[in-house]
C-alpha positions as CSV (number, residue, x, y, z in Angstrom):
1,M,56.6,137.0,125.3
2,I,57.8,137.5,128.9
3,K,54.7,135.9,130.2
4,L,55.2,132.9,128.0
5,V,58.8,132.4,129.2
6,F,57.7,132.8,132.8
7,A,54.9,130.3,132.3
8,I,57.3,127.7,130.7
9,C,59.8,128.2,133.6
10,A,57.0,127.8,136.1
11,V,55.7,124.6,134.5
12,L,59.3,123.1,134.3
13,F,59.9,124.0,137.9
14,F,56.8,122.5,139.3
15,A,57.1,119.4,137.1
16,S,60.6,118.7,138.4
17,C,59.3,118.9,142.0
18,G,57.5,115.6,141.5
19,D,60.5,113.8,140.1
20,D,61.3,110.7,142.2
21,S,64.8,110.3,140.7
22,H,66.2,112.2,143.7
23,K,65.7,109.6,146.3
24,K,66.3,110.4,150.0
25,I,69.4,109.0,151.6
26,T,68.5,106.5,154.3
27,D,70.4,106.2,157.6
28,E,71.8,102.8,156.3
29,D,73.1,104.4,153.1
30,Y,74.7,107.2,155.1
31,L,76.4,104.8,157.5
32,Q,77.7,102.6,154.6
33,Q,79.2,105.7,152.9
34,K,80.7,106.9,156.1
35,Q,82.3,103.5,156.7
36,K,83.8,103.5,153.2
37,L,85.4,106.9,153.9
38,V,86.7,105.7,157.3
39,D,88.2,102.5,155.6
40,A,89.8,104.6,152.8
41,N,91.3,107.0,155.4
42,K,92.7,104.1,157.4
43,K,94.3,102.6,154.3
44,I,95.9,105.9,153.4
45,A,97.2,106.4,157.0
46,K,98.6,102.9,157.0
47,Q,100.4,103.5,153.7
48,E,101.8,106.8,155.0
49,S,102.9,105.1,158.2
50,D,104.6,102.3,156.2
51,E,106.4,104.9,154.1
52,I,107.7,106.7,157.2
53,D,108.9,103.4,158.7
54,Q,110.7,102.5,155.5
55,Y,112.3,105.9,155.2
56,A,113.6,105.7,158.8
57,L,114.8,102.2,158.3
58,N,116.7,103.2,155.1
59,K,118.3,106.1,157.0
60,G,119.3,103.7,159.8
61,W,117.4,105.8,162.4
62,Q,116.1,104.1,165.5
63,M,112.9,106.0,166.2
64,Q,110.2,105.6,168.8
65,T,106.6,105.9,167.7
66,S,103.9,107.6,169.8
67,G,100.3,106.7,169.9
68,T,99.5,109.5,167.4
69,G,102.1,108.3,164.9
70,L,104.8,110.8,165.7
71,R,108.3,109.3,165.3
72,Q,111.1,110.6,167.6
73,M,114.8,110.1,167.8
74,V,117.0,111.8,170.4
75,I,120.2,113.1,168.8
76,K,121.5,114.9,171.9
77,P,119.8,114.7,175.3
78,G,119.0,118.0,177.0
79,T,120.2,118.8,180.5
80,G,118.0,121.8,181.3
81,D,114.3,122.3,182.2
82,S,111.7,120.0,180.6
83,A,109.2,121.5,178.2
84,K,105.7,122.0,179.6
85,A,102.4,123.2,178.1
86,G,102.0,127.0,178.5
87,L,105.7,127.8,178.3
88,T,107.3,129.6,175.4
89,A,109.8,127.4,173.6
90,K,112.6,128.9,171.5
91,I,114.0,126.4,168.9
92,N,116.5,126.0,166.1
93,Y,114.9,123.8,163.4
94,K,115.1,122.3,160.0
95,I,112.0,121.1,158.2
96,S,112.5,118.7,155.3
97,L,110.3,116.4,153.1
98,L,111.0,112.7,152.9
99,D,112.7,113.3,149.6
100,G,115.3,115.4,151.3
101,T,114.0,118.8,150.2
102,V,114.7,121.4,152.9
103,C,111.6,123.6,153.3
104,Y,112.5,125.8,156.2
105,A,115.4,126.2,158.5
106,S,116.4,128.5,161.3
107,D,119.9,129.1,159.9
108,K,118.1,131.0,157.1
109,D,114.9,132.1,158.8
110,G,116.1,132.6,162.4
111,A,115.1,130.8,165.6
112,R,111.4,130.3,166.2
113,S,109.4,130.8,169.4
114,F,106.0,129.5,170.2
115,K,103.8,128.9,173.2
116,I,103.6,125.2,173.7
117,G,100.1,123.8,173.4
118,Q,98.6,127.1,172.3
119,D,100.3,128.8,169.3
120,Y,99.6,128.0,165.7
121,V,102.3,125.5,164.8
122,E,102.0,121.9,163.7
123,T,100.2,119.7,166.2
124,G,103.1,117.3,166.0
125,L,105.5,120.0,167.0
126,H,103.6,120.7,170.2
127,E,103.6,116.9,171.0
128,A,107.3,116.6,170.1
129,I,108.6,119.5,172.1
130,L,107.0,118.2,175.2
131,T,109.4,115.2,175.1
132,M,112.5,117.5,175.2
133,Q,114.7,119.4,177.7
134,V,116.5,122.6,177.1
135,G,119.8,121.9,175.3
136,G,118.5,118.8,173.7
137,K,118.3,118.0,170.0
138,S,115.9,115.5,168.5
139,R,114.7,114.4,165.1
140,F,110.9,113.9,164.5
141,I,108.9,112.7,161.6
142,L,105.4,114.1,161.6
143,P,102.8,112.2,159.5
144,S,100.6,114.6,157.5
145,H,97.8,114.5,160.0
146,L,100.2,116.0,162.6
147,G,101.8,118.4,160.2
148,H,100.0,120.3,157.4
149,G,97.3,117.8,156.6
150,L,95.3,117.6,153.4
151,L,96.2,121.1,152.2
152,G,99.9,121.5,152.9
153,D,101.1,124.9,153.9
154,F,100.3,126.6,150.6
155,D,104.0,127.3,150.1
156,K,106.7,124.7,150.4
157,I,105.0,121.7,152.0
158,P,102.7,119.9,149.6
159,P,99.3,118.4,150.7
160,R,99.3,115.0,152.5
161,C,103.0,115.2,153.1
162,S,105.0,113.8,156.0
163,I,107.7,116.1,157.3
164,V,111.0,115.6,159.1
165,Y,111.8,118.1,161.9
166,E,115.2,118.5,163.4
167,V,114.8,120.5,166.6
168,E,117.2,122.0,169.1
169,L,115.4,123.4,172.2
170,L,117.3,126.6,173.0
171,S,115.2,127.9,175.9
172,L,111.9,127.9,177.8
173,K,110.2,130.9,179.4
């Protein structure tokens, strides 16, 4: 009986090897599929960018947009040292979603310190902090690709979600 089952499995296995229904993907097919993904991502990024612009407009915020899509608005200019990569920044912060939900805030969680350009924080926060001086306070909107991306933070920030950062740069070391 075992030999019969083995023989049937072997025949089915070898018979499926000659099946031409699994055609190979050509370079042209691959490039077409890749272009469809690129186009879809561009469309999604444009929609998110438009949503951020509309949000800022509705709030009456005059924001500057960087080449990466980071939006910035200075609330209070700083008068101290300028932030630079490699320094450790200490900040007060509030992180919110565009719907107003506050996700994290230093008044509850305490001030946050991180090494600029090196520590594990949002890419957009590294970019944002480099525009600040000690004592300054700014508002930033990070598109999802500069924040928590496709996955969110697995806690309070959902996948593909823009976030609003209010940051006060307390010190640099």
